[in-house]
Structures are given as structure tokens and as C-alpha cells.
TIVO-2410 file (N, C-alpha, C; in nm, 3 decimals):
# residues 180
REC num residu      c1      c2      c3 atome chaine
REC   1      M   2.218  11.263   7.230     N      A
REC   1      M   2.118  11.300   7.327    CA      A
REC   1      M   2.023  11.402   7.265     C      A
REC   2      K   1.893  11.373   7.272     N      A
REC   2      K   1.795  11.465   7.217    CA      A
REC   2      K   1.770  11.578   7.316     C      A
REC   3      T   1.757  11.699   7.260     N      A
REC   3      T   1.722  11.812   7.345    CA      A
REC   3      T   1.572  11.810   7.368     C      A
REC   4      A   1.527  11.881   7.469     N      A
REC   4      A   1.384  11.888   7.498    CA      A
REC   4      A   1.308  11.942   7.378     C      A
REC   5      A   1.365  12.040   7.311     N      A
REC   5      A   1.298  12.098   7.195    CA      A
REC   5      A   1.283  11.994   7.084     C      A
REC   6      K   1.384  11.909   7.065     N      A
REC   6      K   1.375  11.805   6.960    CA      A
REC   6      K   1.268  11.702   6.995     C      A
REC   7      V   1.258  11.665   7.121     N      A
REC   7      V   1.157  11.567   7.162    CA      A
REC   7      V   1.018  11.624   7.138     C      A
REC   8      E   0.996  11.750   7.179     N      A
REC   8      E   0.866  11.813   7.158    CA      A
REC   8      E   0.835  11.827   7.010     C      A
REC   9      E   0.936  11.867   6.932     N      A
REC   9      E   0.918  11.884   6.788    CA      A
REC   9      E   0.885  11.751   6.721     C      A
REC  10      A   0.952  11.645   6.762     N      A
REC  10      A   0.927  11.513   6.705    CA      A
REC  10      A   0.787  11.465   6.737     C      A
REC  11      A   0.735  11.506   6.850     N      A
REC  11      A   0.600  11.468   6.890    CA      A
REC  11      A   0.494  11.552   6.820     C      A
REC  12      G   0.537  11.649   6.740     N      A
REC  12      G   0.444  11.732   6.665    CA      A
REC  12      G   0.397  11.855   6.741     C      A
REC  13      A   0.449  11.879   6.859     N      A
REC  13      A   0.410  11.995   6.939    CA      A
REC  13      A   0.512  12.108   6.919     C      A
REC  14      R   0.464  12.228   6.942     N      A
REC  14      R   0.558  12.340   6.944    CA      A
REC  14      R   0.643  12.327   7.069     C      A
REC  15      P   0.771  12.355   7.059     N      A
REC  15      P   0.855  12.345   7.179    CA      A
REC  15      P   0.814  12.448   7.284     C      A
REC  16      E   0.827  12.410   7.409     N      A
REC  16      E   0.794  12.499   7.520    CA      A
REC  16      E   0.906  12.600   7.546     C      A
REC  17      A   1.025  12.571   7.495     N      A
REC  17      A   1.139  12.659   7.515    CA      A
REC  17      A   1.231  12.649   7.395     C      A
REC  18      V   1.316  12.748   7.381     N      A
REC  18      V   1.413  12.751   7.272    CA      A
REC  18      V   1.551  12.724   7.330     C      A
REC  19      D   1.612  12.615   7.286     N      A
REC  19      D   1.748  12.584   7.328    CA      A
REC  19      D   1.843  12.618   7.213     C      A
REC  20      G   1.969  12.587   7.233     N      A
REC  20      G   2.070  12.621   7.133    CA      A
REC  20      G   2.048  12.554   6.998     C      A
REC  21      Q   2.009  12.428   6.999     N      A
REC  21      Q   1.991  12.358   6.872    CA      A
REC  21      Q   1.867  12.406   6.797     C      A
REC  22      L   1.762  12.442   6.868     N      A
REC  22      L   1.645  12.499   6.800    CA      A
REC  22      L   1.678  12.636   6.743     C      A
REC  23      F   1.754  12.715   6.819     N      A
REC  23      F   1.797  12.846   6.770    CA      A
REC  23      F   1.887  12.829   6.647     C      A
REC  24      K   1.973  12.732   6.650     N      A
REC  24      K   2.059  12.703   6.535    CA      A
REC  24      K   1.975  12.669   6.412     C      A
REC  25      R   1.875  12.583   6.430     N      A
REC  25      R   1.788  12.547   6.317    CA      A
REC  25      R   1.712  12.669   6.266     C      A
REC  26      A   1.672  12.758   6.356     N      A
REC  26      A   1.604  12.881   6.315    CA      A
REC  26      A   1.696  12.968   6.231     C      A
REC  27      L   1.822  12.977   6.270     N      A
REC  27      L   1.917  13.057   6.192    CA      A
REC  27      L   1.945  12.993   6.056     C      A
REC  28      L   1.953  12.861   6.052     N      A
REC  28      L   1.971  12.793   5.924    CA      A
REC  28      L   1.850  12.816   5.834     C      A
REC  29      G   1.731  12.813   5.891     N      A
REC  29      G   1.610  12.843   5.814    CA      A
REC  29      G   1.607  12.987   5.767     C      A
REC  30      S   1.652  13.078   5.851     N      A
REC  30      S   1.660  13.219   5.813    CA      A
REC  30      S   1.756  13.239   5.696     C      A
REC  31      L   1.866  13.166   5.701     N      A
REC  31      L   1.963  13.175   5.591    CA      A
REC  31      L   1.900  13.125   5.461     C      A
REC  32      S   1.827  13.016   5.469     N      A
REC  32      S   1.760  12.964   5.349    CA      A
REC  32      S   1.660  13.065   5.294     C      A
REC  33      W   1.582  13.125   5.385     N      A
REC  33      W   1.483  13.224   5.342    CA      A
REC  33      W   1.550  13.345   5.277     C      A
REC  34      L   1.655  13.397   5.341     N      A
REC  34      L   1.721  13.516   5.288    CA      A
REC  34      L   1.791  13.486   5.156     C      A
REC  35      T   1.845  13.366   5.143     N      A
REC  35      T   1.908  13.326   5.016    CA      A
REC  35      T   1.804  13.330   4.904     C      A
REC  36      A   1.686  13.278   4.931     N      A
REC  36      A   1.580  13.274   4.830    CA      A
REC  36      A   1.520  13.413   4.803     C      A
REC  37      N   1.527  13.503   4.900     N      A
REC  37      N   1.461  13.634   4.888    CA      A
REC  37      N   1.557  13.752   4.884     C      A
REC  38      Q   1.682  13.726   4.861     N      A
REC  38      Q   1.785  13.830   4.861    CA      A
REC  38      Q   1.751  13.945   4.767     C      A
REC  39      E   1.711  13.914   4.646     N      A
REC  39      E   1.682  14.020   4.548    CA      A
REC  39      E   1.561  14.103   4.587     C      A
REC  40      E   1.462  14.039   4.648     N      A
REC  40      E   1.345  14.115   4.695    CA      A
REC  40      E   1.386  14.214   4.804     C      A
REC  41      V   1.471  14.169   4.895     N      A
REC  41      V   1.519  14.258   5.001    CA      A
REC  41      V   1.605  14.368   4.940     C      A
REC  42      N   1.685  14.337   4.839     N      A
REC  42      N   1.763  14.440   4.771    CA      A
REC  42      N   1.673  14.549   4.713     C      A
REC  43      R   1.559  14.510   4.658     N      A
REC  43      R   1.467  14.608   4.599    CA      A
REC  43      R   1.401  14.696   4.705     C      A
REC  44      L   1.392  14.648   4.827     N      A
REC  44      L   1.334  14.728   4.936    CA      A
REC  44      L   1.429  14.836   4.984     C      A
REC  45      N   1.554  14.822   4.955     N      A
REC  45      N   1.658  14.912   5.004    CA      A
REC  45      N   1.642  15.053   4.949     C      A
REC  46      V   1.610  15.149   5.039     N      A
REC  46      V   1.599  15.289   4.998    CA      A
REC  46      V   1.678  15.383   5.088     C      A
REC  47      F   1.732  15.335   5.200     N      A
REC  47      F   1.803  15.422   5.293    CA      A
REC  47      F   1.938  15.362   5.326     C      A
REC  48      P   2.044  15.437   5.338     N      A
REC  48      P   2.052  15.582   5.319    CA      A
REC  48      P   2.048  15.622   5.172     C      A
REC  49      V   2.082  15.530   5.084     N      A
REC  49      V   2.066  15.554   4.940    CA      A
REC  49      V   2.011  15.425   4.879     C      A
REC  50      P   1.933  15.437   4.771     N      A
REC  50      P   1.877  15.316   4.709    CA      A
REC  50      P   1.981  15.242   4.624     C      A
REC  51      D   2.082  15.187   4.690     N      A
REC  51      D   2.189  15.120   4.617    CA      A
REC  51      D   2.164  14.971   4.596     C      A
REC  52      G   2.052  14.921   4.648     N      A
REC  52      G   2.009  14.785   4.619    CA      A
REC  52      G   2.098  14.675   4.672     C      A
REC  53      D   2.164  14.697   4.786     N      A
REC  53      D   2.254  14.594   4.838    CA      A
REC  53      D   2.219  14.545   4.978     C      A
REC  54      T   2.107  14.586   5.033     N      A
REC  54      T   2.072  14.546   5.169    CA      A
REC  54      T   2.059  14.394   5.181     C      A
REC  55      G   1.988  14.332   5.088     N      A
REC  55      G   1.973  14.187   5.092    CA      A
REC  55      G   2.106  14.115   5.081     C      A
REC  56      T   2.190  14.163   4.992     N      A
REC  56      T   2.322  14.102   4.972    CA      A
REC  56      T   2.406  14.116   5.098     C      A
REC  57      N   2.408  14.236   5.156     N      A
REC  57      N   2.489  14.258   5.277    CA      A
REC  57      N   2.436  14.178   5.396     C      A
REC  58      M   2.305  14.171   5.410     N      A
REC  58      M   2.249  14.091   5.519    CA      A
REC  58      M   2.278  13.943   5.497     C      A
REC  59      L   2.268  13.898   5.373     N      A
REC  59      L   2.297  13.757   5.343    CA      A
REC  59      L   2.442  13.722   5.375     C      A
REC  60      L   2.534  13.806   5.333     N      A
REC  60      L   2.676  13.779   5.362    CA      A
REC  60      L   2.703  13.777   5.513     C      A
REC  61      T   2.638  13.867   5.585     N      A
REC  61      T   2.655  13.873   5.730    CA      A
REC  61      T   2.596  13.749   5.796     C      A
REC  62      L   2.475  13.712   5.754     N      A
REC  62      L   2.411  13.593   5.811    CA      A
REC  62      L   2.488  13.467   5.776     C      A
REC  63      Q   2.543  13.459   5.656     N      A
REC  63      Q   2.625  13.343   5.619    CA      A
REC  63      Q   2.744  13.330   5.713     C      A
REC  64      S   2.804  13.441   5.748     N      A
REC  64      S   2.918  13.439   5.840    CA      A
REC  64      S   2.875  13.392   5.980     C      A
REC  65      A   2.758  13.437   6.025     N      A
REC  65      A   2.706  13.392   6.155    CA      A
REC  65      A   2.682  13.242   6.152     C      A
REC  66      V   2.621  13.194   6.045     N      A
REC  66      V   2.589  13.052   6.034    CA      A
REC  66      V   2.716  12.968   6.024     C      A
REC  67      E   2.818  13.018   5.959     N      A
REC  67      E   2.944  12.944   5.953    CA      A
REC  67      E   3.000  12.919   6.093     C      A
REC  68      D   2.983  13.016   6.182     N      A
REC  68      D   3.034  13.000   6.318    CA      A
REC  68      D   2.951  12.901   6.401     C      A
REC  69      I   2.825  12.883   6.368     N      A
REC  69      I   2.741  12.791   6.446    CA      A
REC  69      I   2.726  12.653   6.383     C      A
REC  70      R   2.754  12.643   6.256     N      A
REC  70      R   2.721  12.522   6.178    CA      A
REC  70      R   2.768  12.392   6.244     C      A
REC  71      D   2.889  12.388   6.293     N      A
REC  71      D   2.944  12.264   6.348    CA      A
REC  71      D   2.927  12.251   6.499     C      A
REC  72      S   2.859  12.346   6.561     N      A
REC  72      S   2.843  12.341   6.706    CA      A
REC  72      S   2.732  12.245   6.747     C      A
REC  73      D   2.761  12.162   6.845     N      A
REC  73      D   2.662  12.072   6.904    CA      A
REC  73      D   2.608  12.126   7.036     C      A
REC  74      A   2.642  12.251   7.068     N      A
REC  74      A   2.601  12.309   7.196    CA      A
REC  74      A   2.450  12.312   7.207     C      A
REC  75      N   2.401  12.272   7.323     N      A
REC  75      N   2.257  12.276   7.350    CA      A
REC  75      N   2.215  12.407   7.415     C      A
REC  76      E   2.309  12.480   7.471     N      A
REC  76      E   2.277  12.604   7.540    CA      A
REC  76      E   2.257  12.716   7.439     C      A
REC  77      I   2.147  12.787   7.454     N      A
REC  77      I   2.120  12.898   7.362    CA      A
REC  77      I   2.228  13.005   7.374     C      A
REC  78      S   2.281  13.023   7.494     N      A
REC  78      S   2.384  13.125   7.512    CA      A
REC  78      S   2.507  13.097   7.426     C      A
REC  79      K   2.544  12.971   7.414     N      A
REC  79      K   2.663  12.937   7.335    CA      A
REC  79      K   2.640  12.957   7.186     C      A
REC  80      I   2.525  12.915   7.136     N      A
REC  80      I   2.495  12.933   6.994    CA      A
REC  80      I   2.480  13.082   6.963     C      A
REC  81      A   2.414  13.156   7.051     N      A
REC  81      A   2.396  13.300   7.029    CA      A
REC  81      A   2.530  13.372   7.028     C      A
REC  82      A   2.622  13.334   7.117     N      A
REC  82      A   2.754  13.398   7.121    CA      A
REC  82      A   2.832  13.368   6.993     C      A
REC  83      L   2.824  13.246   6.945     N      A
REC  83      L   2.891  13.211   6.819    CA      A
REC  83      L   2.833  13.290   6.703     C      A
REC  84      A   2.701  13.300   6.697     N      A
REC  84      A   2.636  13.374   6.589    CA      A
REC  84      A   2.673  13.522   6.595     C      A
REC  85      A   2.678  13.577   6.715     N      A
REC  85      A   2.715  13.718   6.731    CA      A
REC  85      A   2.858  13.742   6.682     C      A
REC  86      H   2.947  13.653   6.720     N      A
REC  86      H   3.086  13.666   6.676    CA      A
REC  86      H   3.096  13.655   6.524     C      A
REC  87      G   3.033  13.554   6.468     N      A
REC  87      G   3.039  13.535   6.323    CA      A
REC  87      G   2.979  13.651   6.247     C      A
REC  88      S   2.867  13.704   6.295     N      A
REC  88      S   2.805  13.816   6.225    CA      A
REC  88      S   2.891  13.942   6.234     C      A
REC  89      L   2.956  13.964   6.346     N      A
REC  89      L   3.043  14.080   6.359    CA      A
REC  89      L   3.163  14.068   6.264     C      A
REC  90      M   3.224  13.950   6.260     N      A
REC  90      M   3.341  13.929   6.175    CA      A
REC  90      M   3.307  13.937   6.026     C      A
REC  91      G   3.183  13.902   5.991     N      A
REC  91      G   3.144  13.901   5.850    CA      A
REC  91      G   3.050  14.013   5.811     C      A
REC  92      A   3.030  14.111   5.898     N      A
REC  92      A   2.935  14.219   5.869    CA      A
REC  92      A   2.974  14.295   5.744     C      A
REC  93      R   2.874  14.317   5.658     N      A
REC  93      R   2.895  14.389   5.533    CA      A
REC  93      R   2.793  14.502   5.523     C      A
REC  94      G   2.839  14.621   5.494     N      A
REC  94      G   2.750  14.735   5.474    CA      A
REC  94      G   2.676  14.774   5.602     C      A
REC  95      N   2.596  14.881   5.590     N      A
REC  95      N   2.520  14.929   5.706    CA      A
REC  95      N   2.426  14.822   5.760     C      A
REC  96      S   2.353  14.756   5.672     N      A
REC  96      S   2.255  14.658   5.718    CA      A
REC  96      S   2.323  14.538   5.784     C      A
REC  97      G   2.438  14.500   5.736     N      A
REC  97      G   2.512  14.390   5.798    CA      A
REC  97      G   2.564  14.426   5.936     C      A
REC  98      V   2.612  14.549   5.950     N      A
REC  98      V   2.659  14.594   6.081    CA      A
REC  98      V   2.543  14.600   6.179     C      A
REC  99      I   2.428  14.650   6.134     N      A
REC  99      I   2.310  14.655   6.222    CA      A
REC  99      I   2.267  14.514   6.259     C      A
REC 100      L   2.266  14.423   6.162     N      A
REC 100      L   2.231  14.284   6.192    CA      A
REC 100      L   2.326  14.224   6.295     C      A
REC 101      S   2.454  14.256   6.284     N      A
REC 101      S   2.550  14.203   6.382    CA      A
REC 101      S   2.521  14.260   6.521     C      A
REC 102      Q   2.472  14.384   6.528     N      A
REC 102      Q   2.437  14.443   6.657    CA      A
REC 102      Q   2.312  14.379   6.716     C      A
REC 103      I   2.221  14.337   6.629     N      A
REC 103      I   2.103  14.262   6.674    CA      A
REC 103      I   2.148  14.131   6.737     C      A
REC 104      F   2.237  14.060   6.670     N      A
REC 104      F   2.291  13.936   6.725    CA      A
REC 104      F   2.365  13.961   6.856     C      A
REC 105      R   2.442  14.068   6.863     N      A
REC 105      R   2.517  14.101   6.985    CA      A
REC 105      R   2.422  14.126   7.101     C      A
REC 106      G   2.318  14.205   7.078     N      A
REC 106      G   2.222  14.234   7.184    CA      A
REC 106      G   2.150  14.109   7.232     C      A
REC 107      F   2.114  14.022   7.138     N      A
REC 107      F   2.047  13.897   7.174    CA      A
REC 107      F   2.142  13.811   7.258     C      A
REC 108      A   2.265  13.795   7.210     N      A
REC 108      A   2.363  13.711   7.281    CA      A
REC 108      A   2.391  13.763   7.421     C      A
REC 109      K   2.403  13.893   7.434     N      A
REC 109      K   2.430  13.950   7.565    CA      A
REC 109      K   2.312  13.923   7.660     C      A
REC 110      H   2.191  13.933   7.609     N      A
REC 110      H   2.073  13.913   7.694    CA      A
REC 110      H   2.057  13.767   7.739     C      A
REC 111      V   2.100  13.673   7.656     N      A
REC 111      V   2.082  13.531   7.691    CA      A
REC 111      V   2.206  13.468   7.753     C      A
REC 112      Q   2.306  13.550   7.779     N      A
REC 112      Q   2.431  13.499   7.836    CA      A
REC 112      Q   2.405  13.414   7.960     C      A
REC 113      G   2.462  13.293   7.961     N      A
REC 113      G   2.450  13.202   8.074    CA      A
REC 113      G   2.323  13.118   8.075     C      A
REC 114      K   2.237  13.134   7.976     N      A
REC 114      K   2.110  13.060   7.975    CA      A
REC 114      K   2.120  12.937   7.886     C      A
REC 115      S   2.057  12.831   7.929     N      A
REC 115      S   2.053  12.707   7.850    CA      A
REC 115      S   1.940  12.710   7.749     C      A
REC 116      R   1.827  12.762   7.792     N      A
REC 116      R   1.709  12.768   7.706    CA      A
REC 116      R   1.625  12.888   7.747     C      A
REC 117      L   1.533  12.925   7.658     N      A
REC 117      L   1.449  13.041   7.683    CA      A
REC 117      L   1.302  13.002   7.680     C      A
REC 118      T   1.228  13.052   7.777     N      A
REC 118      T   1.083  13.040   7.773    CA      A
REC 118      T   1.031  13.141   7.670     C      A
REC 119      P   0.903  13.135   7.636     N      A
REC 119      P   0.850  13.236   7.543    CA      A
REC 119      P   0.872  13.379   7.591     C      A
REC 120      A   0.851  13.404   7.720     N      A
REC 120      A   0.871  13.539   7.773    CA      A
REC 120      A   1.018  13.580   7.765     C      A
REC 121      E   1.109  13.488   7.794     N      A
REC 121      E   1.252  13.519   7.786    CA      A
REC 121      E   1.295  13.542   7.642     C      A
REC 122      L   1.239  13.464   7.549     N      A
REC 122      L   1.270  13.485   7.407    CA      A
REC 122      L   1.224  13.623   7.364     C      A
REC 123      A   1.104  13.660   7.404     N      A
REC 123      A   1.052  13.792   7.368    CA      A
REC 123      A   1.141  13.903   7.425     C      A
REC 124      D   1.181  13.888   7.550     N      A
REC 124      D   1.271  13.987   7.612    CA      A
REC 124      D   1.402  13.996   7.534     C      A
REC 125      A   1.456  13.881   7.495     N      A
REC 125      A   1.583  13.880   7.421    CA      A
REC 125      A   1.567  13.946   7.284     C      A
REC 126      L   1.454  13.923   7.217     N      A
REC 126      L   1.431  13.988   7.088    CA      A
REC 126      L   1.416  14.139   7.104     C      A
REC 127      E   1.348  14.182   7.209     N      A
REC 127      E   1.337  14.326   7.235    CA      A
REC 127      E   1.472  14.387   7.266     C      A
REC 128      E   1.552  14.319   7.348     N      A
REC 128      E   1.684  14.372   7.381    CA      A
REC 128      E   1.774  14.375   7.258     C      A
REC 129      A   1.760  14.277   7.171     N      A
REC 129      A   1.838  14.275   7.047    CA      A
REC 129      A   1.809  14.399   6.964     C      A
REC 130      A   1.681  14.432   6.951     N      A
REC 130      A   1.643  14.552   6.875    CA      A
REC 130      A   1.693  14.678   6.945     C      A
REC 131      D   1.676  14.684   7.076     N      A
REC 131      D   1.722  14.802   7.152    CA      A
REC 131      D   1.872  14.822   7.136     C      A
REC 132      A   1.948  14.712   7.141     N      A
REC 132      A   2.093  14.722   7.126    CA      A
REC 132      A   2.129  14.777   6.989     C      A
REC 133      A   2.059  14.734   6.887     N      A
REC 133      A   2.086  14.783   6.752    CA      A
REC 133      A   2.051  14.932   6.741     C      A
REC 134      Y   1.940  14.973   6.798     N      A
REC 134      Y   1.904  15.116   6.797    CA      A
REC 134      Y   2.012  15.199   6.867     C      A
REC 135      R   2.061  15.150   6.981     N      A
REC 135      R   2.165  15.223   7.055    CA      A
REC 135      R   2.296  15.233   6.977     C      A
REC 136      A   2.321  15.137   6.890     N      A
REC 136      A   2.447  15.134   6.816    CA      A
REC 136      A   2.447  15.228   6.696     C      A
REC 137      V   2.330  15.278   6.657     N      A
REC 137      V   2.319  15.364   6.540    CA      A
REC 137      V   2.305  15.509   6.586     C      A
REC 138      I   2.389  15.597   6.533     N      A
REC 138      I   2.389  15.737   6.576    CA      A
REC 138      I   2.256  15.805   6.547     C      A
REC 139      K   2.204  15.784   6.426     N      A
REC 139      K   2.077  15.846   6.387    CA      A
REC 139      K   1.984  15.737   6.332     C      A
REC 140      P   1.914  15.664   6.421     N      A
REC 140      P   1.827  15.556   6.375    CA      A
REC 140      P   1.718  15.608   6.281     C      A
REC 141      T   1.690  15.532   6.178     N      A
REC 141      T   1.590  15.570   6.079    CA      A
REC 141      T   1.483  15.462   6.072     C      A
REC 142      E   1.358  15.506   6.082     N      A
REC 142      E   1.247  15.412   6.073    CA      A
REC 142      E   1.232  15.362   5.929     C      A
REC 143      G   1.173  15.244   5.917     N      A
REC 143      G   1.155  15.184   5.786    CA      A
REC 143      G   1.274  15.100   5.742     C      A
REC 144      T   1.364  15.074   5.836     N      A
REC 144      T   1.484  14.995   5.807    CA      A
REC 144      T   1.477  14.864   5.886     C      A
REC 145      I   1.586  14.789   5.884     N      A
REC 145      I   1.594  14.665   5.960    CA      A
REC 145      I   1.573  14.693   6.110     C      A
REC 146      L   1.603  14.813   6.154     N      A
REC 146      L   1.579  14.849   6.294    CA      A
REC 146      L   1.430  14.838   6.327     C      A
REC 147      T   1.346  14.891   6.240     N      A
REC 147      T   1.202  14.885   6.260    CA      A
REC 147      T   1.153  14.741   6.260     C      A
REC 148      V   1.203  14.662   6.168     N      A
REC 148      V   1.164  14.521   6.160    CA      A
REC 148      V   1.199  14.449   6.290     C      A
REC 149      A   1.320  14.472   6.340     N      A
REC 149      A   1.363  14.407   6.464    CA      A
REC 149      A   1.278  14.451   6.582     C      A
REC 150      R   1.250  14.580   6.590     N      A
REC 150      R   1.168  14.631   6.701    CA      A
REC 150      R   1.028  14.572   6.698     C      A
REC 151      E   0.966  14.571   6.580     N      A
REC 151      E   0.829  14.519   6.569    CA      A
REC 151      E   0.824  14.368   6.593     C      A
REC 152      A   0.926  14.296   6.552     N      A
REC 152      A   0.932  14.151   6.580    CA      A
REC 152      A   0.940  14.128   6.731     C      A
REC 153      G   1.021  14.207   6.800     N      A
REC 153      G   1.031  14.195   6.945    CA      A
REC 153      G   0.901  14.229   7.015     C      A
REC 154      R   0.835  14.334   6.971     N      A
REC 154      R   0.707  14.373   7.030    CA      A
REC 154      R   0.601  14.265   7.009     C      A
REC 155      A   0.596  14.209   6.890     N      A
REC 155      A   0.498  14.105   6.861    CA      A
REC 155      A   0.524  13.981   6.945     C      A
REC 156      A   0.652  13.945   6.960     N      A
REC 156      A   0.685  13.830   7.043    CA      A
REC 156      A   0.646  13.856   7.188     C      A
REC 157      K   0.668  13.977   7.234     N      A
REC 157      K   0.634  14.013   7.371    CA      A
REC 157      K   0.483  14.004   7.393     C      A
REC 158      A   0.404  14.054   7.299     N      A
REC 158      A   0.259  14.048   7.310    CA      A
REC 158      A   0.210  13.903   7.308     C      A
REC 159      A   0.268  13.822   7.221     N      A
REC 159      A   0.228  13.682   7.212    CA      A
REC 159      A   0.264  13.606   7.338     C      A
REC 160      A   0.380  13.635   7.394     N      A
REC 160      A   0.423  13.566   7.516    CA      A
REC 160      A   0.333  13.604   7.633     C      A
REC 161      A   0.281  13.725   7.631     N      A
REC 161      A   0.194  13.772   7.740    CA      A
REC 161      A   0.053  13.713   7.730     C      A
REC 162      D   0.018  13.662   7.614     N      A
REC 162      D  -0.115  13.604   7.594    CA      A
REC 162      D  -0.121  13.467   7.660     C      A
REC 163      H  -0.190  13.459   7.771     N      A
REC 163      H  -0.193  13.333   7.846    CA      A
REC 163      H  -0.270  13.223   7.776     C      A
REC 164      Q  -0.342  13.257   7.673     N      A
REC 164      Q  -0.416  13.156   7.599    CA      A
REC 164      Q  -0.327  13.082   7.500     C      A
REC 165      A  -0.212  13.141   7.469     N      A
REC 165      A  -0.123  13.082   7.369    CA      A
REC 165      A  -0.064  12.952   7.421     C      A
REC 166      R  -0.050  12.857   7.333     N      A
REC 166      R   0.011  12.728   7.370    CA      A
REC 166      R   0.148  12.720   7.306     C      A
REC 167      G   0.236  12.645   7.367     N      A
REC 167      G   0.370  12.626   7.311    CA      A
REC 167      G   0.448  12.755   7.318     C      A
REC 168      N   0.525  12.782   7.215     N      A
REC 168      N   0.608  12.900   7.211    CA      A
REC 168      N   0.550  12.997   7.110     C      A
REC 169      P   0.459  13.085   7.152     N      A
REC 169      P   0.393  13.175   7.060    CA      A
REC 169      P   0.483  13.286   7.009     C      A
REC 170      G   0.593  13.311   7.075     N      A
REC 170      G   0.679  13.423   7.038    CA      A
REC 170      G   0.738  13.411   6.900     C      A
REC 171      V   0.780  13.293   6.859     N      A
REC 171      V   0.845  13.276   6.729    CA      A
REC 171      V   0.747  13.304   6.615     C      A
REC 172      P   0.629  13.241   6.610     N      A
REC 172      P   0.536  13.272   6.500    CA      A
REC 172      P   0.493  13.418   6.499     C      A
REC 173      A   0.473  13.476   6.616     N      A
REC 173      A   0.430  13.616   6.622    CA      A
REC 173      A   0.541  13.709   6.572     C      A
REC 174      A   0.664  13.683   6.611     N      A
REC 174      A   0.775  13.764   6.564    CA      A
REC 174      A   0.792  13.751   6.413     C      A
REC 175      R   0.776  13.629   6.361     N      A
REC 175      R   0.787  13.606   6.217    CA      A
REC 175      R   0.679  13.685   6.144     C      A
REC 176      K   0.556  13.682   6.194     N      A
REC 176      K   0.444  13.753   6.130    CA      A
REC 176      K   0.469  13.903   6.131     C      A
REC 177      A   0.516  13.958   6.242     N      A
REC 177      A   0.541  14.101   6.252    CA      A
REC 177      A   0.655  14.143   6.160     C      A
REC 178      A   0.756  14.061   6.148     N      A
REC 178      A   0.870  14.093   6.062    CA      A
REC 178      A   0.830  14.097   5.915     C      A
REC 179      K   0.730  14.016   5.878     N      A
REC 179      K   0.683  14.015   5.738    CA      A
REC 179      K   0.596  14.135   5.706     C      A
REC 180      A   0.535  14.198   5.808     N      A
REC 180      A   0.442  14.308   5.788    CA      A
REC 180      A   0.510  14.434   5.739     C      A
***
């Protein structure tokens, strides 16, 4: 059975909502990106010490999240998000991995019980994911993955609020903000 997101994607349109399988594909794509850019992320690592392992720790954590979702056929975003949160927590490595697992936890908690997310709901979930990670850190430091998560959530929120946007503007906007 094709999900609504797959039908829209096959037709060449941006999906109107994010379901579990689209979220799963996004995480698989994120894993591919981080695998290819691990060393670049390692070079960005300067806090709390420039030990050059942020990319490695985030990659190991994301790999663990993806292992938990890889075989799931669930269409509900809540189910895929819960699996990813569990996998990231179990495989969290280093400070950046633990923070990444808290981002997944916050996202999963916010989407609990939902089958799919509209652009506004996705933006809210991304903002809550960042907020949850900030709350989990005793002394949050700007210029870290916390800042990236917060700015991605803000950008998705702004894009979702733009009534001129078509499809799901939150994902491209969050991606652009995260790269900045």
C-alpha cells in the first residue's frame, strides 16, 4: 500500500504531509549525508574541547537510530520517531550523540500518536526537539548542535507560516538553516 507521501512524491510534487515512511527516508538520507561529511563535522568540533570526534559520535548515534527503523514498515510518524529515539538513545556516543538522542526524544514525544504531520506540525515538532535538547543540557553552549537544531526549527516554523509556500516548505527551510 502506497502512503500519501509516496503518491505525491511519485507524481513529482512535494508531499503535503510527512508520514512515517517519508520520515524514515529522510533519516536514511541524513545518514548518507553524515557518512559522506563525517570528517568535515569532526573539524568543526571545538566545544567542549577540540577533540575532533563530533562527526564520528553523531554518525554512530544516527547509525543506531537507523538500525532501529530500517526494517519498520510503519506508516505512522509516531512509530518511526519512537523507534529512532530509542535507537539513538541506546547508541548515543559522546556529548554530541547524547544531545542528538535528546533531539530525537523531543521530536518523538511531540509527535506521539500522530500518523502524519502537516508543515506546521513538523515545524512545531522540530522546535520541540531543539527545546528538549536544550533542557537536557545543564549549561547549553551556542555554536553547537543545539544551535543548529534551534535554527532549523525556527526556519521550518517561518516557512510553515508563509502562506505562499506550496507543499511542505518546512523540510527545505530547515535543511537550509541547518547548513548556515
